[in-house]
N, C-alpha and C positions, 0 to 999 in steps of 0.2 A: 874341651869338647863337651857338648850338650848331648842329652840322651837321643835327639832327632837331628843332629847337625847334618846341614846339606839336604835334607828331605824337604818335599813340598807337602804342606798340610792344608786341608779345608776345614772350616768350621762353619756350619750354618747356624743361622740365628745368633751371630756373634756380636750383635749390637750392644747386648747387656747381659748381666747375670752371669750364669754359668759359661754361656757361649763366650762373652767377652774375656772372662778369666782364663778359659781354656786357649783362646787365641794368644793371649799375652804369655801364657805359660809355654805354648808351642815356640813362640818367638824366642822366649828366654832360654829354651833348650835348643836353640840353633835352627829351627825350621824356617822356611819360607812360607808364610802364612796367607791363605786366601780367605779373606773375611767377607762372609756373605750374610745378607739380612734384607728383609723387605723394607726396613726403615733405612733410608739413606744417611740422615744426619747421624743416627747412633753408629751405623756401620762405619762411616768415615771417620767418627771420633775414636772407635776402637783402633783403626788403622793408624790415625795420628799418634796414639798412645804407644803403639808398637814401635813406629819410627822414631818418635822421640827417644825411646829407651835403647835405640841403636839397632833395632830389629828390622826385618824386611817384610813388607805386607803390601796387598793389594786388595782393594774393595770391589766386589762385583755384586750388584743388587740382584736379588732373585726372590720370587714367591716359590717355594718349594713344591706347593700344590699345583703349579701351572706347568705342564709338560714342556712348553715352549721355553719357559724361563730357565727350567732346569737343563735343557739342551743348550741354550745360550751360555748358561754358567760353565758347563764343562768344555764348550768350545773355546771359551775365553781362557780357561785353565790350561787347555793344551797348547793354545797359541802363545800365551805368556810365560808358561812354566815347562811346558813339553811332557811333564809326567805327574802323576799324583801318587804318593807314598802313604799318606795318612789322611783319614777323614773322621770327623766327628759330627754325626747327624744329631744336631741340638735343637733345631728349630721346632717349637711346639707351643700349643696354647692350652690354658686351662678350662676355659668355657665357664659356663654358670653352674652355681651350687644349688642343687634342689633334689627332691626325692625323684626316683626313677620315673613315676607316672607323671610328673610335673615337668620333666625334660621336654624342650621342644625339638622337633626333628631338625630345625634350623641350627640349634646348637649342636646337637649330635653330629650333623653333616659338617658343620664348620670344623669340629674338633677332629673327625676322621679325616677330613681332607688335608689338614695340615699334619697331624701327628702320625697318621698311617700312610695314607697316599703319598705325602710329601717324602716322608722317609723312604718308602718303597721306591719311587722314582730316583731319588738320589743314590739309594744303595745299588739300583741296576747300573747307573752311570758310573759310580765308582769302581764296581767290580769289573765292568768293561775295561776302563782305563787301567787299572791295576793289573789285569790279565796281560796287558801289553808289556808291563815292566817286569812281569815274572813275580809279582807279589805285592802285598801291601797290608795296611791294618786299619781296621774300620771299629769305631765305637759308636753305638747308638745310645741315645739318652732315653731311658726308660725312667721308672720311678718305683718307689716302694708300692705304688698303687698298680704296678705291674706284676706285682707278687700276691698282694692280699687286696681285699675289698675296702672301699671308702664310702660309707653312706654319703649321699649327696653328690657323688662325682662318677656316676655310672658311665657316661660316656668317656670320660677321661680315663676312668680305670680300664674299661674295655679297650680303649686305644693303646694304652701302655702294656696290656697283656699282649696285643697284637705285635707290638714292637718287640717283646721278648721271643715271640714265635718266629718273626721274620729273622731275627738275630740267629737262633738256633739253626734255622734251615739254610741260611746263607753259609753258615760255618761249615755245615756238613757237605754242602755242595761244592765248595771252592777251597777247602782246606788243602787238598792235594796240589793246588796251584799256587800254593804260598800266601793266601789270602786269609788273614785271621779276621774274625768278626765277634765282637763281645757287646754285650749291653751292660751299662751300669744303672743302678736303681737308687737314686738319691732319696733321703728322706727330707725333712724339713731343712730347707737351705735359704739363708737370708737374701732374698731376691725379691723383685718387684712381683713375680708370680704369687709367691707365698703371701706377700702383703694383701694381694687381691683376695685370695682364698680367705684369708683371716678376716677382711673387711665384709665379704659375703657371709661367712659363717657365723659371725658375732654381731652383725650389723653395725660394725665400727666401734663395738664397746671394748674390744681387745686388740692389742697389737699381735703380730705375728709370733714374737717372742713370748708373750704372756700366754697365748694359746698353745704354742707348740714346744716351748722349751721343757715343760713338765712331762711331756709324752715320750721324750727320748732318754733312755737309761744313762746317756753320758751327761744328762743334766743341761743340755742347750741344743739348739739348732746349729747346723753346720754353716761354714762360709764357702762361697763359691770356689775359691782357690784350692780348698781341700778335695773338692771334686775333680777340678782340672788337674791336680797332681796325678791322680789315678788315670785319667784319660790319656795323658801324654805317656805315662809309664806303660800303659797297655798297647800304645802304638810304637813302642821301643823294642829294640832287640831283647831287652831284659825280661820280656813277656812272651818270648817266642813259643812256648808251649802251651799258650793260653788262648783258647778260642771256644765259641759256642756257649759261653758263660753269661749268666744274669746276676751282676755282683751288687749286693747291697752296700751303699755308702750312707748310713743311716744312724750313726751313733748307738746302735743296737735296737733300733725300732722294731724290726721284724723278728727279733729273737724272743720277744716277749710271748 
């Protein structure tokens, strides 16, 4: 028996990176997985990977910043699965790297629309569905940028601080109804997003490993599966007394 056998789990932004690794881990631990992404081809590829490994998954396209898309996503989950037990709100974007006064309002709005508005919309729908079931577990993807500042990333940093605040509030409001809400705060993780940030920060002169490995006390950046392991565990009964936390997964980065 897996950690989440027989449960239904939603992972937004699960076409790649941490989202894909999380969807695969949920399936490996026995869940029926709802794969959701704005990118159809990558989302369908994640679904195929799960099914080839013997798991059960369904892909539903959604732009989490669009209320209509979010409503359709949860209508489809209810029709296809009947209930929702676990959710990982992973969809997010990094935006552009620039000092605060050089950040554009377009970049700020784009980041906030996905990272905060999108997570808020999904969180609302997840809680409504889980209340019907008598409980559930939600993990929001934040970042070490939700715990400390990062020069050049003011909109992204603000969005991830907001994620941590939403997490704490939802945990306080719905804990007595059996709904646990936590956020995790990854450090440097080997994903396309980190590659993009490295390219922008060093004008392509350094890889993400060259830039970020030395900054982590453990001596390296992390792998997406190392984050996925914690997400699925937090959604399992083994984490039954954990809620309202913002947990670093960062190789010691914020301990410095």
